[in-house]
N, C-alpha and C positions, 0 to 999 in steps of 0.2 A: 415310154409307152404312149404318152400324149402325142409326141412327135410322129410316131408310127401311125397312130390313128388318123391324124390330120393328113398324112401322106396317102393313106388308103382313101380318105374322103376326096382328096384332090384327084386321084385316079378314077374313082367311081363315085360321082356326086350323089347317087341314090343312097349311099351309106350315111349321109348326113342326118337324115331323119332318125334311123335307129340308134345312131351314136348319141344324138341329143336326148332322145327319149330314155336311153339307158342311163345317161348322166342324171336326168331328172328322177329316175326311179331310185337311184342310190344316193340322192342328194343328202349331204350331212345335215343333221338337225341341230346339233349342239356344239359342233366344232367349227368355230369361226375361221380358223386358218385353212381348214379344208374347204369351207365354203368359198373363200377367196380363191383358192386353187381351182375349184370347179368353175367359178366364174371366168377365170383366165382360160380354161380349156374350152368353155362354151364360146368365148370370143375367138379363139383359134379356129374352131370348127365353122363359126359364122363367117370368118374371113374367106373361107373357101367354098361356102355353100352356093349352090346354083340358085339364082333368083327365082326360078320357076318352082323350086322345092320349098322356098322360104314360107309361103302361106300355110303349108302343112304343119309347121312347128310354131306358128305365131301364138296360138292359145296356150300351150304348155310352157313355151319359152318365156313369154311375158307374164304369165301367171307366176312363174318362179322368180323372175326378175323383180316383179312387184313385191313379192315376199322379202327378197333380199334388200330392196330399197328401204323397207320399213324396219329392217333389223336395228336393234339398239346398238349393235357393235358397229362402230363407225367405219372400220376397214371393209366390212361386207357391203354396207350401203355405198361407200365410196367406189368400190370396185364395180358394183352394179351400175352406178351412175356414169362411170367412165366409159361404158359401152357407147354412149352418145358422142364420145370423142373420136371414135373410129369412123372414118369417112365412108367406107363401104357399108358398114352396118347402118350408119345414119341414112344412107341412100335407100337401103331396104326399108328402114322404118318410115321414111318419107313416102315411099311408094305405097305402103300399106298402113298409113297413119289412121285411116278410118277404122281399121280393125284393132290397132294397137292402143290408140288413145283411150278408148273406153275401159280397157283392161288396166291401164296404168294410172289413170287420172285420179281416182279417189285416194290411192296410196300416196301419190306425189303431193297432192294438195294437202292431205292431212300431215304428212311429214314436213311440209314447208312451214307449218305452224307449230309443230310439236317436237321436232327432233332437238336433242340437247346439244349437238355439235354444229356450230355455225358454218363450218366449211361444207357440211352435208346440206344444210339449208341453202347455201349459195349454189351448190351443184344442182339441187332440185329446182331452184328458180331458173337456172339456165335451161334445164330440160323442159320445164313448163313454158318458158319463152320460145324454145324451139318448136314445141307442139303448137303454140299459139300462132307462130309464123307459118306453120305447115297448113293449118286449117282453122282459121279464126272462128268460123261459124260453129263447127263441131266443138271447139274449145269452149265457146260461150254457152252452148247447149249443155255440155257436161258440167260446167261451172254452176249453172242454174239448177241442174239436177242434183248436184252435190249439196248445194245450199238448201234445197227442199228436203233432202235426206237429213241434213243436220237439224233443220227446224223440226222435222218429225221426231227426231231422236230427243230433242229438248222437251217436246210435248210428252213423249212417252216417259221420260225421266220424271217430269212433273206429276204425271198420273201415278207413277209408281210410288213417288214420295207421298202423295195424297192417300194412296191405298195403305201404306205403312202407318201413316198418322191415324187413319180410321181404325186399323187393326189395334194400334196401341190404345186408343180410346176405348175400344170394345173390350180389350183385355183388362183395362183399369176398371171399367164398369162391372165386369164379371167378378173381379176381385172384391169390389165394394159390396156387391150383392151377397157374396159368400161370407 
């Protein structure tokens, strides 16, 4: 079926968008082997997509790829990261890196520090390096933005902890009064 769909997309390139959006609509949530299969089918469609139609699917496509990259299942993350090994897809990514990098950066950066599988971490470093080579200025800007986000998150966590401590003290005071 996937082969037939790709053949239709080759004949009529305008079908790429509805095919990809259909795949995203029915994306498996808990079945990692199906996610890997869907990622393979996405790559096959991207191999034949018209470069003029690629911008229409950037947001949903890389939103889904970003989710797959952060998957705890290493095969899903690996398959998503292997899209950067495809020369045609990489050329499309490079052409539209200013749109794609903001979607992917936070997930990639977080996974580069947190993923349990070292081969995934190595692949993420390669993708980050590729992005850095594509647009150093945007990469630095996104890195600074992510660092600010993390600093704000740390401050919010500290405030939350202080609030809980205050509530604990208040609770103990009420118990002492009663």
